[in-house]
C-alpha positions as CSV (number, residue, x, y, z in Angstrom):
1,X,-85.0,85.4,-87.2
2,X,-85.6,81.5,-87.1
3,X,-82.7,79.8,-86.6
4,X,-82.5,76.4,-89.0
5,X,-83.1,73.3,-87.5
6,X,-80.1,71.5,-88.0
7,X,-78.3,74.4,-86.5
8,X,-80.6,74.2,-83.5
9,X,-79.8,70.9,-83.0
10,X,-75.8,71.4,-83.1
11,X,-76.2,74.3,-80.6
12,X,-78.2,72.0,-78.1
13,X,-75.3,69.6,-78.4
14,X,-72.6,72.0,-77.8
15,X,-70.4,72.3,-74.8
16,X,-72.4,75.4,-73.4
17,X,-69.9,76.8,-70.6
18,X,-67.1,76.5,-72.9
19,X,-69.1,78.3,-75.7
20,X,-70.4,81.0,-73.3
21,X,-67.0,81.5,-71.3
22,X,-65.0,81.8,-74.7
23,X,-67.4,83.9,-76.5
24,X,-67.4,86.5,-73.1
25,X,-63.4,86.7,-73.4
26,X,-63.7,87.1,-77.5
27,X,-66.0,90.2,-76.8
28,X,-63.8,91.7,-73.7
29,X,-60.9,91.3,-75.7
30,X,-62.5,93.2,-78.8
31,X,-63.6,96.0,-76.7
32,X,-60.2,96.2,-75.0
33,X,-58.6,96.4,-78.2
34,X,-60.0,100.2,-78.5
35,X,-58.0,101.2,-75.3
36,X,-54.9,99.3,-75.9
37,X,-54.5,100.3,-79.7
38,X,-56.1,103.6,-80.0
39,X,-53.0,105.6,-79.8
40,X,-50.7,103.3,-81.9
41,X,-53.7,103.4,-84.6
42,X,-53.8,107.1,-84.8
43,X,-50.2,108.1,-84.1
44,X,-48.3,105.3,-85.6
45,X,-50.1,104.0,-88.5
46,X,-52.4,107.3,-89.1
47,X,-55.6,105.1,-89.2
48,X,-58.9,105.5,-87.3
49,X,-59.1,105.2,-83.6
50,X,-61.3,102.2,-84.2
51,X,-58.8,100.7,-86.9
52,X,-57.4,97.8,-84.9
53,X,-61.1,97.2,-83.4
54,X,-62.3,96.9,-86.9
55,X,-60.2,94.7,-88.3
56,X,-60.4,92.3,-85.1
57,X,-64.2,92.8,-85.5
58,X,-64.1,91.3,-89.1
59,X,-61.7,88.5,-88.2
60,X,-64.2,87.6,-85.2
61,X,-67.0,87.5,-88.0
62,X,-65.2,85.4,-90.4
63,X,-64.1,82.9,-87.9
64,X,-68.0,82.6,-86.8
65,X,-68.6,81.8,-90.4
66,X,-65.9,79.0,-89.8
67,X,-67.1,78.2,-86.6
68,X,-70.4,77.2,-88.0
69,X,-69.1,75.1,-90.8
70,X,-66.8,73.3,-88.4
71,X,-70.1,72.3,-86.3
72,X,-71.4,70.4,-89.2
73,X,-68.3,69.0,-90.5
74,X,-67.7,65.3,-89.0
75,X,-64.6,64.8,-87.4
76,X,-64.0,61.4,-89.7
77,X,-63.6,64.0,-92.8
78,X,-60.5,65.6,-91.0
79,X,-58.3,63.0,-92.7
80,X,-59.3,65.2,-96.2
81,X,-59.0,68.3,-94.4
82,X,-56.0,67.6,-92.8
83,X,-54.2,66.8,-95.9
84,X,-55.6,69.9,-97.5
85,X,-54.5,72.2,-94.4
86,X,-51.2,70.5,-93.9
87,X,-50.2,70.9,-98.0
88,X,-51.8,74.5,-97.8
89,X,-49.7,75.6,-94.7
90,X,-46.6,74.3,-96.1
91,X,-47.1,76.1,-99.7
92,X,-47.8,79.4,-97.7
93,X,-44.5,78.7,-95.5
94,X,-42.6,78.1,-99.0
95,X,-43.9,81.0,-100.5
96,X,-43.0,83.0,-97.2
97,X,-39.5,82.0,-97.5
98,X,-39.0,82.7,-100.8
99,X,-40.8,86.0,-101.2
100,X,-41.7,87.4,-97.8
101,X,-40.2,90.4,-96.2
102,X,-38.6,90.8,-92.7
103,X,-40.4,92.9,-90.0
104,X,-38.7,93.3,-86.8
105,X,-36.3,90.6,-87.4
106,X,-38.9,88.0,-88.3
107,X,-40.4,86.7,-91.6
108,X,-43.9,86.1,-90.3
109,X,-46.3,87.9,-92.8
110,X,-47.8,87.6,-96.3
111,X,-49.5,90.6,-97.0
112,X,-52.7,90.6,-99.6
113,X,-54.3,93.9,-100.1
114,X,-56.3,94.8,-96.8
115,X,-55.4,91.6,-94.9
116,X,-52.1,90.1,-93.7
117,X,-51.7,86.1,-93.5
118,X,-49.5,84.5,-90.8
119,X,-49.2,80.6,-91.8
120,X,-47.3,79.9,-88.7
121,X,-50.2,80.2,-86.9
122,X,-52.6,78.3,-89.2
123,X,-50.1,75.8,-88.6
124,X,-51.0,75.1,-85.4
125,X,-54.9,73.6,-85.7
126,X,-53.8,72.2,-88.4
127,X,-50.9,70.0,-86.9
128,X,-53.2,69.1,-84.0
129,X,-55.7,67.8,-86.8
130,X,-53.0,65.7,-88.6
131,X,-51.5,64.1,-85.5
132,X,-54.7,63.4,-84.2
133,X,-55.9,61.5,-87.4
134,X,-52.6,59.8,-87.5
135,X,-52.6,58.5,-83.9
136,X,-56.0,57.1,-84.5
137,X,-55.4,55.7,-87.9
138,X,-51.6,54.1,-87.0
139,X,-52.9,53.1,-83.4
140,X,-53.0,49.3,-83.8
141,X,-49.6,49.3,-86.2
142,X,-47.9,51.4,-82.9
143,X,-49.1,49.0,-80.4
144,X,-48.3,45.5,-82.0
145,X,-45.1,44.7,-80.3
146,X,-43.6,42.3,-82.9
147,X,-43.7,44.7,-85.8
148,X,-41.7,47.5,-86.8
149,X,-42.7,51.1,-86.4
150,X,-40.1,53.4,-87.7
151,X,-42.1,54.0,-90.9
152,X,-45.3,55.2,-88.8
153,X,-43.1,56.9,-86.3
154,X,-41.2,58.6,-89.2
155,X,-44.4,59.9,-91.0
156,X,-45.3,61.2,-87.3
157,X,-42.3,63.1,-87.1
158,X,-42.2,64.9,-90.0
159,X,-45.7,66.3,-89.7
160,X,-44.7,67.5,-86.0
161,X,-41.4,68.7,-86.8
162,X,-41.5,70.2,-90.6
163,X,-43.6,73.4,-89.1
164,X,-41.0,74.4,-86.2
165,X,-38.2,73.9,-88.9
166,X,-39.6,76.1,-91.2
167,X,-40.6,79.0,-88.6
168,X,-37.0,78.5,-86.9
169,X,-35.9,79.6,-90.4
170,X,-38.2,82.4,-90.4
171,X,-36.8,83.7,-87.0
172,X,-40.1,83.5,-85.0
173,X,-38.5,82.1,-81.9
174,X,-41.9,82.3,-79.9
175,X,-44.0,80.5,-82.7
176,X,-41.1,78.0,-82.8
177,X,-41.6,77.3,-79.2
178,X,-45.1,76.4,-79.4
179,X,-45.3,74.5,-82.2
180,X,-42.5,72.4,-80.8
181,X,-44.0,71.7,-77.4
182,X,-47.2,71.1,-79.1
183,X,-45.8,68.6,-80.7
184,X,-43.6,67.0,-78.2
185,X,-46.6,67.4,-75.8
186,X,-49.1,65.1,-78.6
187,X,-46.1,62.9,-78.8
188,X,-45.8,61.8,-75.1
189,X,-49.4,60.9,-74.9
190,X,-49.4,59.4,-78.1
191,X,-50.3,55.4,-78.7
192,X,-46.4,55.0,-79.8
193,X,-45.0,52.2,-77.2
194,X,-42.9,53.5,-74.4
195,X,-39.6,52.3,-75.4
196,X,-40.1,53.4,-79.2
197,X,-40.8,56.6,-77.7
198,X,-37.6,56.8,-75.6
199,X,-35.8,56.0,-78.6
200,X,-37.2,58.6,-80.8
201,X,-36.6,61.2,-77.7
202,X,-32.9,60.3,-77.8
203,X,-32.3,60.3,-81.5
204,X,-34.1,63.3,-81.6
205,X,-31.7,65.0,-79.2
206,X,-28.7,63.6,-80.9
207,X,-30.1,65.1,-84.5
208,X,-31.0,68.5,-82.4
209,X,-27.3,68.7,-81.1
210,X,-25.6,67.9,-84.4
211,X,-28.1,70.2,-86.4
212,X,-27.3,73.0,-83.7
213,X,-23.6,72.4,-84.3
214,X,-23.5,72.6,-88.0
215,X,-25.2,76.1,-87.7
216,X,-23.0,77.5,-85.3
217,X,-19.9,76.5,-87.5
218,X,-21.8,77.8,-90.2
219,X,-23.4,81.1,-88.8
220,X,-21.4,81.7,-85.5
221,X,-24.7,81.4,-83.8
222,X,-28.1,80.0,-83.5
223,X,-30.2,82.7,-82.7
224,X,-30.4,86.0,-84.2
225,X,-29.2,89.3,-82.5
226,X,-32.9,90.5,-81.9
227,X,-33.4,87.0,-80.1
228,X,-30.7,87.1,-77.9
229,X,-31.7,90.8,-76.9
230,X,-34.9,88.9,-75.5
231,X,-32.7,86.4,-73.4
232,X,-32.0,89.1,-70.9
233,X,-35.4,89.0,-69.1
234,X,-34.6,88.8,-65.5
235,X,-33.5,92.1,-64.7
236,X,-35.2,94.1,-67.8
237,X,-35.1,97.5,-66.1
238,X,-31.3,97.4,-65.4
239,X,-31.3,96.9,-69.5
240,X,-33.9,99.5,-70.3
241,X,-32.2,101.1,-73.3
242,X,-31.4,97.7,-75.3
243,X,-33.2,94.7,-74.4
244,X,-35.8,95.4,-71.4
245,X,-38.0,98.5,-72.5
246,X,-41.0,96.2,-73.1
247,X,-40.8,94.2,-70.0
248,X,-40.3,97.0,-67.8
249,X,-43.0,99.3,-69.0
250,X,-45.2,96.3,-68.4
251,X,-43.8,95.9,-64.7
252,X,-44.8,99.7,-64.6
253,X,-48.1,99.2,-65.9
254,X,-48.9,96.3,-63.9
255,X,-47.8,97.8,-60.8
256,X,-49.6,101.1,-61.1
257,X,-52.8,99.1,-61.8
258,X,-52.8,98.0,-57.9
259,X,-56.0,96.3,-56.6
260,X,-58.6,98.2,-58.4
261,X,-57.0,99.6,-61.5
262,X,-56.6,103.2,-62.8
263,X,-59.9,102.9,-64.8
264,X,-61.1,102.0,-68.4
265,X,-59.6,104.1,-70.9
266,X,-57.0,105.8,-68.1
267,X,-53.8,103.6,-68.8
268,X,-50.6,105.8,-68.7
269,X,-48.2,103.0,-70.1
270,X,-50.1,102.4,-73.2
271,X,-48.0,105.5,-74.4
272,X,-44.8,103.7,-73.9
273,X,-45.5,99.6,-74.6
274,X,-44.8,98.7,-77.8
275,X,-47.4,97.2,-79.7
276,X,-49.5,97.1,-76.3
277,X,-52.8,95.5,-78.2
278,X,-50.8,92.4,-79.1
279,X,-48.4,90.6,-76.7
280,X,-48.1,93.1,-74.1
281,X,-52.2,93.3,-73.8
282,X,-52.6,91.8,-70.2
283,X,-50.3,94.9,-69.2
284,X,-53.0,97.3,-70.1
285,X,-55.7,95.1,-68.6
286,X,-53.9,94.9,-65.5
287,X,-53.2,98.7,-65.0
288,X,-56.8,99.5,-66.0
289,X,-59.0,96.8,-64.1
290,X,-56.4,95.8,-61.3
291,X,-55.5,92.6,-59.9
292,X,-58.9,91.8,-58.2
293,X,-60.9,92.1,-61.7
294,X,-58.0,90.9,-63.6
295,X,-58.3,87.3,-61.7
296,X,-61.6,86.7,-63.5
297,X,-59.3,86.4,-66.6
298,X,-57.7,83.5,-65.1
299,X,-60.5,82.0,-63.5
300,X,-62.0,82.0,-67.3
301,X,-59.1,80.2,-68.2
302,X,-59.1,77.5,-66.0
303,X,-62.6,76.9,-66.9
304,X,-61.9,76.9,-70.6
305,X,-58.9,74.4,-70.1
306,X,-61.0,72.2,-67.7
307,X,-63.8,71.7,-70.2
308,X,-61.5,70.7,-73.1
309,X,-59.5,68.7,-71.0
310,X,-62.6,66.7,-69.7
311,X,-63.9,66.3,-73.0
312,X,-61.0,65.2,-74.1
313,X,-61.1,62.2,-71.3
314,X,-64.9,61.5,-72.2
315,X,-64.7,61.8,-76.2
316,X,-65.8,58.7,-78.2
317,X,-63.3,58.6,-80.4
318,X,-59.6,58.5,-80.4
319,X,-59.1,61.5,-82.6
320,X,-61.7,63.2,-80.3
321,X,-59.4,62.7,-77.5
322,X,-56.4,63.7,-79.3
323,X,-57.7,66.9,-81.1
324,X,-59.1,68.1,-77.5
325,X,-56.2,67.7,-76.0
326,X,-54.3,69.3,-78.3
327,X,-56.2,72.2,-78.3
328,X,-55.9,72.6,-74.6
329,X,-52.0,72.5,-74.9
330,X,-52.4,75.1,-77.5
331,X,-54.5,77.4,-75.3
332,X,-52.2,76.7,-72.5
333,X,-48.7,77.0,-74.0
334,X,-49.9,80.5,-75.3
335,X,-50.8,81.5,-71.9
336,X,-47.7,80.4,-70.4
337,X,-45.2,81.8,-72.9
338,X,-47.1,85.0,-73.1
339,X,-47.8,85.9,-69.2
340,X,-44.2,84.0,-68.6
341,X,-42.4,87.0,-70.8
342,X,-44.7,89.7,-69.5
343,X,-44.0,88.6,-65.9
344,X,-40.3,88.4,-66.7
345,X,-39.8,84.7,-66.3
346,X,-39.2,83.7,-69.5
347,X,-38.2,85.6,-73.3
348,X,-40.7,87.9,-74.3
349,X,-41.1,86.7,-77.7
350,X,-44.6,88.3,-79.4
351,X,-46.8,85.3,-78.6
352,X,-50.5,86.8,-78.7
353,X,-52.7,86.1,-75.3
354,X,-55.4,83.8,-76.2
355,X,-59.0,86.0,-76.6
356,X,-57.5,89.2,-75.7
357,X,-54.7,90.1,-78.1
358,X,-55.2,91.5,-81.2
359,X,-54.3,89.3,-84.3
360,X,-56.1,88.2,-87.1
361,X,-54.4,84.9,-88.2
362,X,-54.2,84.0,-84.5
363,X,-58.2,84.5,-84.2
364,X,-58.9,82.6,-87.0
365,X,-56.9,79.7,-85.6
366,X,-57.9,80.0,-82.3
367,X,-61.5,80.0,-83.5
368,X,-61.3,76.7,-85.6
369,X,-59.5,74.9,-82.6
370,X,-62.6,75.6,-80.5
371,X,-64.6,74.7,-83.6
372,X,-63.0,71.3,-83.7
373,X,-63.2,71.0,-79.9
374,X,-67.3,71.3,-80.2
375,X,-67.7,69.1,-83.0
376,X,-65.8,66.5,-80.6
377,X,-68.7,67.3,-78.2
378,X,-71.4,67.3,-80.6
379,X,-70.4,63.9,-81.6
380,X,-69.8,62.7,-77.9
381,X,-73.1,63.8,-77.2
382,X,-74.8,62.2,-80.1
383,X,-72.5,58.6,-79.3
384,X,-72.1,58.3,-83.2
385,X,-69.1,56.3,-83.2
386,X,-67.7,56.3,-87.1
387,X,-64.3,55.7,-87.5
């Protein structure tokens, strides 16, 4: 089958090392889902042995279509698509708040027949796109020293804070942390003047303390019982029954893997770790492949982050620079929060591991983010500066 010329040119101008490494991780993650999810699929969900594999494959194919569309879509049109995405995700979150049902203490999913949509995952590439466009559009105004910037900063704060606030009331602690840190990181590198940043941070701390005090007075607590149970992560095996079951079994899996692993499909802890194909997937990988082979994953992560940050430095538009920085931060935060919870250095919050965890909404969001990065690279290669 002959590839159309318009796509041949786009593929030629992509960042090929980034594309090949991310594709390899997606394929490895898809194949690993078979062993990590087979027992849960059959015993817990009464589905096919390949149930989660088939769903993940379908989402990857949908993601590939979105990826090809994004390769052709100029980033200057992100002003339109950012607004559409922002309004769409807000609408989904409002619908979820009104009509959603709680699952394991969180209000995450909108179920539509065979599919489940997690609006908070779609919010991540949306906030990257919207903030990047705002930083570029408002750049001159934000950098002018003799002008009031409060209206522009207010718009930026609204776009960056509205999603974490929604997610907080949906009781999804992990996603709230990532959305908050994603906005915080992009805010710190934004073109906002240093003094304005300092004033905004101080004001934000005051408002956060005031809001926290009001919630404690009203509800008696900031976190739900489920969220508080995850704070006991330093010695999870001492609190095995009530809060440390998942982390402790993850420790056992990693320890059993040793240097060379127990072999593909030979994991024992897959029977004991809840949802081993999602937020604890690395424990199964470490058990089956061992420490030495698992380090390849960390090398791949370093290559991905390096390529994206390198492009952020050389992008020929301001929006391109911020898009790449935001996507690199997005991936980095997921790695840190997921593995930090698994290794017992921070709460285990159910955040998926990039490229390897099962999850349709997260997979689509990650592919969309990578598609934006590749489009920035294509425009940089062609040196078409059109703002």
